[in-house]
Residue frames relative to the residue before (quaternion, step in Angstrom):
aa qw qx qy qz dx dy dz
M 1.0000 0.0000 0.0000 0.0000 0.00 0.00 0.00
F 0.6437 0.5228 -0.3237 0.4556 3.60 0.88 -0.95
R 0.7039 0.4774 -0.2784 0.4461 3.59 0.73 -1.04
D 0.7175 0.4628 -0.2628 0.4494 3.59 0.87 -0.92
K 0.7302 0.4502 -0.2467 0.4508 3.57 0.95 -0.85
Y 0.7985 0.1392 -0.0526 0.5833 3.59 1.04 -0.76
P 0.0913 -0.8694 0.4810 0.0673 3.61 0.58 1.11
L 0.6451 0.5167 -0.3462 0.4439 3.63 0.97 -0.67
A 0.6541 0.4924 -0.3125 0.4816 3.58 0.96 -0.86
W 0.6335 0.5279 -0.3284 0.4606 3.58 1.00 -0.80
T 0.6506 0.5298 -0.3195 0.4404 3.57 0.92 -0.91
F 0.6475 0.5061 -0.3179 0.4729 3.57 0.95 -0.86
H 0.6909 0.4864 -0.2944 0.4465 3.57 0.78 -1.02
R 0.6887 0.4942 -0.2878 0.4456 3.55 0.85 -0.97
N 0.7123 0.4720 -0.2635 0.4477 3.57 0.91 -0.91
T 0.7040 0.3912 -0.2747 0.5252 3.59 1.23 -0.23
S 0.4442 0.6736 -0.4617 0.3685 3.59 1.27 0.32
R 0.2372 -0.7670 0.5819 0.1296 3.56 -1.21 0.53
W 0.0474 -0.7435 0.6670 0.0107 3.51 -1.21 0.81
P 0.6973 -0.4740 0.3043 0.4434 3.61 -1.17 0.30
F 0.7015 0.4857 -0.2962 0.4293 3.61 0.98 -0.71
N 0.7565 0.3388 -0.2353 0.5075 3.63 1.13 -0.31
M 0.3281 0.7375 -0.5157 0.2873 3.57 1.21 0.46
Q 0.0879 -0.7815 0.6164 0.0397 3.54 -1.06 0.80
P 0.4649 -0.6542 0.4982 0.3281 3.60 -0.96 0.72
P 0.5941 -0.5603 0.4176 0.3985 3.63 -1.09 0.57
R 0.4561 -0.6972 0.4853 0.2652 3.53 -0.96 0.87
E 0.3247 -0.7038 0.5928 0.2184 3.52 -1.23 0.54
Q 0.1137 -0.7853 0.6066 0.0485 3.56 -0.96 0.87
T 0.4136 -0.7375 0.4765 0.2409 3.55 -0.76 1.01
E 0.7780 0.1732 -0.1022 0.5952 3.57 1.11 -0.64
P 0.2385 -0.8140 0.5109 0.1396 3.61 0.06 1.25
E 0.5530 -0.5852 0.4825 0.3449 3.53 -1.24 0.61
A 0.5322 -0.5919 0.4893 0.3563 3.58 -1.14 0.61
T 0.4052 -0.7380 0.4872 0.2319 3.58 -1.01 0.75
F 0.7621 0.1795 -0.1915 0.5919 3.58 1.19 0.39
K 0.4051 -0.7005 0.5459 0.2173 3.51 -1.26 0.59
E 0.1219 -0.7897 0.5981 0.0617 3.56 -1.11 0.70
Y 0.2013 -0.7226 0.6483 0.1307 3.54 -1.14 0.77
L 0.1986 -0.8601 0.4577 0.1067 3.54 0.29 1.28
S 0.7036 0.4505 -0.2769 0.4747 3.60 1.11 -0.54
A 0.5606 0.6173 -0.3872 0.3934 3.61 1.26 -0.13
P 0.5518 -0.5808 0.4676 0.3736 3.61 -1.11 0.58
L 0.2450 -0.7867 0.5582 0.0978 3.57 -0.93 0.98
F 0.0901 -0.7985 0.5952 0.0111 3.56 -0.83 1.04
P 0.2983 -0.7692 0.5371 0.1758 3.62 -0.29 1.23
L 0.3451 -0.7355 0.5498 0.1941 3.55 -1.07 0.78
P 0.5501 -0.6231 0.4309 0.3514 3.62 -1.09 0.59
E 0.6991 -0.4539 0.3464 0.4304 3.52 -1.33 0.21
P 0.4647 -0.6821 0.4795 0.2981 3.62 -0.82 0.91
Q 0.1915 -0.7558 0.6168 0.1082 3.54 -1.22 0.60
P 0.2559 -0.8148 0.4961 0.1565 3.62 0.15 1.26
P 0.5789 -0.5934 0.4244 0.3642 3.61 -1.05 0.68
S 0.4167 -0.7227 0.5015 0.2292 3.55 -1.10 0.73
I 0.5833 0.5869 -0.3917 0.4023 3.62 1.17 -0.28
S 0.5957 -0.5840 0.4187 0.3588 3.56 -1.25 0.39
L 0.6511 -0.4996 0.3938 0.4139 3.55 -1.29 0.32
G 0.6358 0.5403 -0.3306 0.4411 3.57 0.97 -0.83
E 0.6542 0.5040 -0.3122 0.4696 3.58 0.98 -0.83
A 0.6429 0.5255 -0.3251 0.4526 3.59 0.98 -0.85
I 0.6481 0.5043 -0.3178 0.4739 3.58 0.97 -0.82
A 0.6741 0.5068 -0.2998 0.4460 3.58 0.91 -0.92
R 0.6963 0.4846 -0.2743 0.4529 3.60 1.04 -0.73
R 0.5448 0.6607 -0.4007 0.3257 3.59 1.13 -0.57
C 0.1907 0.7437 -0.6314 0.1094 3.54 -1.05 0.85
S 0.5506 -0.5971 0.4593 0.3596 3.58 -1.22 0.39
C 0.1761 -0.8154 0.5490 0.0513 3.57 -0.54 1.21
R 0.0399 -0.8001 0.5985 -0.0059 3.56 -0.76 1.09
R 0.6886 0.3926 -0.2813 0.5409 3.58 1.27 0.20
F 0.0189 -0.8073 0.5873 -0.0536 3.54 -0.40 1.30
S 0.4174 -0.6836 0.5364 0.2658 3.56 -1.12 0.70
A 0.5914 -0.5743 0.4317 0.3662 3.57 -1.31 0.13
A 0.4472 0.6981 -0.4541 0.3263 3.60 1.27 0.01
P 0.4494 -0.6882 0.4908 0.2890 3.62 -1.00 0.74
M 0.4642 -0.6106 0.5534 0.3249 3.53 -1.31 0.35
S 0.4513 -0.6773 0.4988 0.2979 3.58 -1.03 0.67
Q 0.6069 -0.5582 0.4204 0.3785 3.57 -1.21 0.48
P 0.6534 0.5005 -0.3449 0.4513 3.66 0.85 -0.77
A 0.6276 0.5288 -0.3466 0.4542 3.60 1.04 -0.70
L 0.6614 0.4865 -0.3124 0.4778 3.59 0.92 -0.84
S 0.6236 0.5460 -0.3275 0.4536 3.57 1.00 -0.82
T 0.6689 0.4975 -0.2894 0.4704 3.57 0.93 -0.95
L 0.6380 0.5491 -0.3177 0.4365 3.56 0.95 -0.92
L 0.7144 0.4529 -0.2591 0.4663 3.58 0.84 -0.98
K 0.6552 0.5274 -0.3165 0.4386 3.57 0.92 -0.88
L 0.7469 0.3999 -0.2217 0.4827 3.56 0.87 -0.96
A 0.5950 0.5511 -0.3678 0.4549 3.58 1.25 -0.20
Y 0.8225 -0.1275 0.1545 0.5324 3.58 0.72 -1.07
G 0.3937 0.7388 -0.4709 0.2781 3.57 1.16 0.45
V 0.5717 -0.5538 0.4680 0.3841 3.54 -1.34 0.13
Q 0.2445 -0.7999 0.5370 0.1098 3.57 -0.65 1.15
D 0.7815 -0.1134 0.1241 0.6009 3.56 1.05 -0.81
Q 0.2489 -0.7316 0.6084 0.1805 3.56 -1.30 0.28
V 0.0014 0.8125 -0.5790 0.0682 3.56 -0.65 1.18
L 0.4232 -0.6776 0.5379 0.2690 3.55 -1.25 0.45
L 0.0745 -0.7590 0.6466 0.0179 3.53 -0.96 1.00
G 0.7643 -0.1119 0.0180 0.6349 3.54 0.11 1.33
E 0.7683 -0.2734 0.2385 0.5273 3.56 -0.67 -1.14
Q 0.6178 0.5587 -0.3329 0.4420 3.56 1.29 -0.01
E 0.3384 -0.7197 0.5702 0.2061 3.55 -1.01 0.88
L 0.1338 -0.8002 0.5836 0.0345 3.56 -0.76 1.07
M 0.2493 -0.7480 0.5982 0.1430 3.54 -0.93 0.97
E 0.2512 -0.7849 0.5513 0.1301 3.55 -0.51 1.18
R 0.0474 -0.7918 0.6088 -0.0137 3.54 -0.93 0.99
P 0.6320 -0.6325 0.3103 0.3229 3.61 -1.11 0.56
V 0.6936 0.3825 -0.3048 0.5289 3.61 1.16 0.47
P 0.5057 -0.6008 0.5001 0.3648 3.60 -1.18 0.41
S 0.0604 -0.7933 0.6058 -0.0058 3.56 -1.06 0.80
G 0.5207 -0.6569 0.4455 0.3145 3.59 -0.81 1.00
G 0.8472 0.0396 -0.0666 0.5256 3.58 -0.60 1.15
G 0.4736 -0.6728 0.4399 0.3599 3.59 1.26 0.13
L 0.3904 0.7682 -0.4308 0.2681 3.59 1.17 0.59
Y 0.1637 -0.8438 0.4990 0.1102 3.62 1.24 -0.38
P 0.0458 0.8669 -0.4932 0.0566 3.59 0.50 1.19
L 0.6037 0.6078 -0.3495 0.3794 3.61 1.22 -0.13
E 0.1449 -0.7327 0.6553 0.1127 3.52 -1.39 0.44
L 0.2606 -0.7585 0.5795 0.1444 3.57 -1.19 0.62
Y 0.0692 -0.7670 0.6378 0.0111 3.54 -0.95 1.02
L 0.1884 -0.7921 0.5738 0.0886 3.55 -1.18 0.53
F 0.1928 -0.6807 0.6908 0.1495 3.50 -1.19 0.77
V 0.1306 -0.8177 0.5590 0.0430 3.57 -0.23 1.27
Q 0.1441 -0.7936 0.5892 0.0478 3.54 -0.82 1.07
R 0.8028 -0.0784 0.1122 0.5803 3.57 0.78 -1.11
V 0.2677 0.7102 -0.6089 0.2309 3.55 -0.28 1.31
D 0.5613 -0.6281 0.4200 0.3376 3.59 -0.86 0.97
Q 0.8781 0.0179 -0.0468 0.4758 3.55 -0.96 1.03
I 0.6156 0.4523 -0.3908 0.5136 3.59 1.12 0.65
E 0.4299 -0.7218 0.4846 0.2435 3.53 -0.67 1.13
P 0.5105 -0.6328 0.4720 0.3408 3.63 -0.91 0.80
G 0.3879 0.7002 -0.5313 0.2775 3.55 -1.08 0.73
V 0.5927 -0.5517 0.4508 0.3757 3.54 -1.29 -0.39
Y 0.0354 -0.8165 0.5745 -0.0451 3.58 -0.83 1.04
H 0.2456 -0.7074 0.6377 0.1806 3.51 -1.40 0.33
Y 0.3660 -0.7255 0.5387 0.2225 3.57 -0.97 0.85
A 0.1850 -0.7608 0.6174 0.0755 3.54 -0.81 1.13
P 0.2768 -0.8318 0.4511 0.1670 3.64 -0.14 1.21
Q 0.6444 0.5522 -0.3532 0.3937 3.60 0.94 -0.72
P 0.7530 0.3007 -0.2254 0.5401 3.65 0.84 -0.79
H 0.3231 -0.7473 0.4985 0.2977 3.60 1.32 -0.17
A 0.4775 0.6401 -0.4307 0.4204 3.51 0.58 1.24
L 0.4147 -0.6686 0.5513 0.2776 3.53 -1.35 0.23
E 0.2173 -0.7316 0.6319 0.1353 3.54 -1.09 0.82
Q 0.3078 -0.7839 0.5166 0.1549 3.54 -0.59 1.18
L 0.1862 -0.8143 0.5464 0.0618 3.55 -0.52 1.25
S 0.7987 -0.0162 0.0368 0.6004 3.58 1.12 -0.63
T 0.3121 -0.7413 0.5645 0.1853 3.56 -1.05 0.80
T 0.5609 0.5794 -0.3921 0.4426 3.58 1.27 0.12
P 0.3029 -0.7667 0.5305 0.1976 3.62 -0.44 1.11
V 0.4474 -0.6503 0.5372 0.2973 3.55 -1.18 0.58
P 0.4540 -0.7028 0.4618 0.2942 3.64 -0.60 1.05
P 0.5998 -0.6036 0.3826 0.3599 3.62 -0.94 0.82
P 0.6558 0.4957 -0.3533 0.4466 3.66 0.84 -0.73
L 0.6388 0.5206 -0.3313 0.4595 3.59 1.06 -0.72
L 0.6168 0.5324 -0.3465 0.4649 3.59 1.05 -0.72
G 0.6485 0.5148 -0.3170 0.4626 3.57 0.96 -0.85
D 0.6639 0.4913 -0.3009 0.4768 3.58 0.97 -0.84
L 0.6133 0.5698 -0.3432 0.4259 3.58 1.02 -0.82
F 0.7347 0.3481 -0.1993 0.5471 3.56 1.09 -0.78
M 0.6547 -0.5981 0.2946 0.3561 3.51 0.87 1.14
G 0.7518 -0.4482 0.2310 0.4250 3.54 0.75 1.09
Q 0.4589 0.6220 -0.4951 0.3967 3.57 0.88 0.98
P 0.2190 -0.8513 0.4573 0.1351 3.63 0.28 1.24
Y 0.6050 0.5881 -0.3540 0.4035 3.60 1.10 -0.63
V 0.5129 0.6307 -0.4269 0.3961 3.61 1.20 -0.32
G 0.6589 0.5318 -0.2999 0.4394 3.57 1.03 -0.80
D 0.6266 0.5408 -0.3405 0.4460 3.60 1.24 -0.26
A 0.5279 0.6497 -0.4109 0.3611 3.61 1.22 -0.28
A 0.5623 -0.5964 0.4520 0.3519 3.57 -1.20 0.52
V 0.7857 0.0245 0.0388 0.6169 3.55 1.08 -0.87
V 0.1239 -0.7400 0.6512 0.1138 3.54 -1.15 0.65
L 0.2098 -0.7763 0.5871 0.0928 3.56 -0.67 1.17
V 0.0955 -0.7711 0.6267 0.0589 3.55 -1.10 0.74
L 0.2200 -0.7558 0.6063 0.1135 3.56 -0.81 1.07
T 0.0413 -0.7780 0.6269 0.0083 3.56 -0.89 0.97
T 0.2282 -0.7623 0.5775 0.1825 3.56 -1.28 0.11
I 0.2723 -0.6739 0.6588 0.1940 3.51 -1.20 0.71
V 0.3283 -0.8297 0.4111 0.1866 3.53 0.09 1.37
E 0.6113 0.5881 -0.3628 0.3858 3.60 1.01 -0.71
R 0.5633 0.6188 -0.3908 0.3835 3.60 1.11 -0.54
S 0.7608 0.3315 -0.1866 0.5258 3.56 1.05 -0.70
L 0.7117 0.5053 -0.2824 0.3980 3.58 0.83 -0.97
W 0.5425 0.6068 -0.4242 0.3969 3.62 1.11 -0.42
K 0.7351 0.4043 -0.2196 0.4980 3.57 1.11 -0.72
Y 0.8176 0.2788 -0.1059 0.4926 3.57 0.82 -1.02
T 0.3532 -0.7543 0.4674 0.2965 3.62 1.33 0.05
D 0.8471 -0.1762 0.0783 0.4953 3.61 -1.06 -0.61
R 0.5786 0.5843 -0.3820 0.4218 3.61 1.11 -0.56
G 0.5845 0.6149 -0.3579 0.3900 3.56 1.12 -0.64
Y 0.5810 0.5813 -0.3935 0.4119 3.59 1.13 -0.48
R 0.5930 0.5402 -0.3666 0.4713 3.57 1.12 -0.58
Y 0.6553 0.5224 -0.3200 0.4418 3.58 0.93 -0.90
I 0.6099 0.5522 -0.3428 0.4534 3.57 1.07 -0.75
L 0.6763 0.4884 -0.2964 0.4650 3.58 0.90 -0.91
F 0.5948 0.5455 -0.3668 0.4627 3.59 1.04 -0.71
E 0.6908 0.5081 -0.2859 0.4276 3.55 0.82 -1.05
A 0.6179 0.5360 -0.3458 0.4597 3.57 1.02 -0.75
G 0.6430 0.5174 -0.3186 0.4662 3.58 1.05 -0.74
H 0.6202 0.5360 -0.3417 0.4596 3.59 1.03 -0.76
V 0.6759 0.4938 -0.2962 0.4600 3.59 0.88 -0.98
A 0.6570 0.5169 -0.3168 0.4481 3.58 0.91 -0.90
Q 0.6457 0.5065 -0.3306 0.4661 3.59 0.99 -0.75
N 0.6037 0.5363 -0.3592 0.4678 3.59 1.03 -0.67
V 0.6412 0.5197 -0.3223 0.4636 3.58 0.94 -0.89
N 0.6534 0.5268 -0.3151 0.4431 3.58 0.89 -0.91
L 0.7336 0.4413 -0.2524 0.4510 3.57 0.78 -1.02
V 0.6368 0.4971 -0.3382 0.4826 3.60 1.03 -0.69
A 0.6272 0.5224 -0.3404 0.4668 3.59 0.96 -0.80
S 0.6389 0.5232 -0.3195 0.4648 3.57 0.95 -0.87
G 0.6833 0.4981 -0.2831 0.4526 3.57 0.92 -0.91
L 0.7022 0.4458 -0.2559 0.4927 3.57 1.17 -0.59
G 0.5280 -0.6449 0.4046 0.3763 3.59 1.25 0.00
L 0.5076 0.6294 -0.4272 0.4045 3.57 1.21 0.49
G 0.3991 -0.6790 0.5549 0.2678 3.52 -1.30 0.33
A 0.0640 -0.7943 0.6037 0.0233 3.58 -1.11 0.67
L 0.0938 -0.7774 0.6209 0.0365 3.52 -1.19 0.69
N 0.3102 -0.7566 0.5504 0.1684 3.57 -0.72 1.09
L 0.1286 -0.8190 0.5591 -0.0105 3.55 -0.89 1.04
G 0.0788 -0.8178 0.5699 0.0134 3.56 -0.42 1.22
G 0.7042 0.4582 -0.2583 0.4770 3.57 1.20 -0.46
F 0.2872 0.7208 -0.5933 0.2143 3.58 -0.73 1.09
F 0.5170 -0.6121 0.4932 0.3388 3.56 -1.30 0.30
D 0.4111 -0.7855 0.4089 0.2161 3.52 -0.22 1.36
A 0.7054 0.4639 -0.2835 0.4549 3.59 0.75 -1.01
N 0.6399 0.5176 -0.3245 0.4662 3.60 1.03 -0.74
M 0.6345 0.5217 -0.3244 0.4690 3.55 1.02 -0.83
A 0.6594 0.5114 -0.3113 0.4547 3.56 0.88 -0.94
A 0.6465 0.5222 -0.3247 0.4515 3.59 0.98 -0.82
L 0.6621 0.5036 -0.3127 0.4585 3.61 0.93 -0.83
L 0.7302 0.4089 -0.2285 0.4974 3.58 1.07 -0.73
G 0.4440 -0.7138 0.4431 0.3117 3.59 1.25 -0.12
L 0.3815 0.7427 -0.4669 0.2912 3.58 1.09 0.72
D 0.3242 -0.6708 0.6253 0.2322 3.54 -1.26 0.53
L 0.3569 -0.7844 0.4676 0.1965 3.58 -0.35 1.25
E 0.5527 0.5868 -0.4072 0.4294 3.59 1.22 -0.13
D 0.7709 0.3317 -0.1652 0.5180 3.59 1.22 -0.49
E 0.8161 0.1060 0.0117 0.5680 3.57 0.95 -0.91
V 0.0570 -0.8252 0.5617 -0.0167 3.56 -0.74 1.06
P 0.4545 -0.6625 0.5143 0.2999 3.61 -1.09 0.66
L 0.2111 -0.8127 0.5390 0.0672 3.55 -1.04 0.89
Y 0.8273 0.0169 0.1402 0.5438 3.53 0.79 -1.08
G 0.1197 -0.7880 0.5984 0.0821 3.56 -1.10 0.67
L 0.0690 -0.7748 0.6259 0.0555 3.55 -1.26 0.47
A 0.2147 -0.7514 0.6134 0.1139 3.54 -0.81 1.06
V 0.0141 -0.8088 0.5860 -0.0481 3.59 -0.80 1.03
G 0.2632 0.7619 -0.5655 0.1746 3.56 -1.00 0.79
V 0.6565 -0.4686 0.3979 0.4372 3.52 -1.34 -0.15
P 0.3977 -0.7317 0.4909 0.2559 3.62 -0.63 1.03
S 0.5388 -0.6622 0.4260 0.2994 3.55 -1.12 0.69
S 0.7958 0.0242 -0.0168 0.6049 3.61 1.21 -0.35
G 0.5325 -0.6237 0.4637 0.3353 3.53 -1.32 -0.04
D 0.5107 0.6453 -0.4127 0.3905 3.57 1.29 0.09
R 0.3540 -0.7779 0.4774 0.2040 3.59 -0.30 1.23
S 0.6410 0.5223 -0.3330 0.4533 3.60 0.95 -0.79
E 0.6611 0.5015 -0.3035 0.4683 3.57 0.99 -0.84
L 0.6596 0.5328 -0.3179 0.4243 3.59 0.93 -0.87
R 0.6339 0.5511 -0.3340 0.4277 3.58 1.08 -0.64
Q 0.7070 0.4757 -0.2547 0.4571 3.58 1.12 -0.66
P 0.4890 -0.6300 0.5022 0.3344 3.62 -0.98 0.75
A 0.5734 -0.5851 0.4435 0.3636 3.55 -1.13 0.66
G 0.3993 -0.7443 0.4874 0.2212 3.58 -0.92 0.90
């Protein structure tokens, strides 16, 4: 049934499956890919010290819900800083033999960290609206464009979900596929998708702990997204979006429903 009804999904799953006869040892690379991307010519805006949520993990999980109703209130800079740091920031730097390892808050196949975070900023205190890239090592934003994406265009970009344009920030997770696939070949694409899920869950739980609303977004127009972010789809592809902002109320049932 799976193969006949969804042939493309079956092809991906089957072609990335492993059996004893097609096992391959991990590849060795003499010059490893960098584990983060930098826009050296872009203006850099350091973020303030993160302020981790004070509630328990259990409370954060219990509070989490998909938010489709955002208020016009801006997100604070410390909240955005905390969200990014605890989602995919550098937590520590340790030596593993002769290699320096940057520890981050999610498991990553081979410690390769193939993801990048971009932001469509709409309303954040003291941050100009526009398009940004998160630089994890200095914990800062790199400003890629000072032209904000109009809310209706954001809604259209995510396949006709107008409430996305009401969020304070829309995060987009992308992957530089070579960071993982050079070592794990086609199987590495599965690892990339796992990692994107880990990061998105961190965003959900931190947002919940900070009293923010979040909405996970799997549907978007890939080529349009890449064009807005200035990506070359031969090297880097968008995977996942998350709309985050101040919820319009405390009623969880109401927040789940699009405004009528």
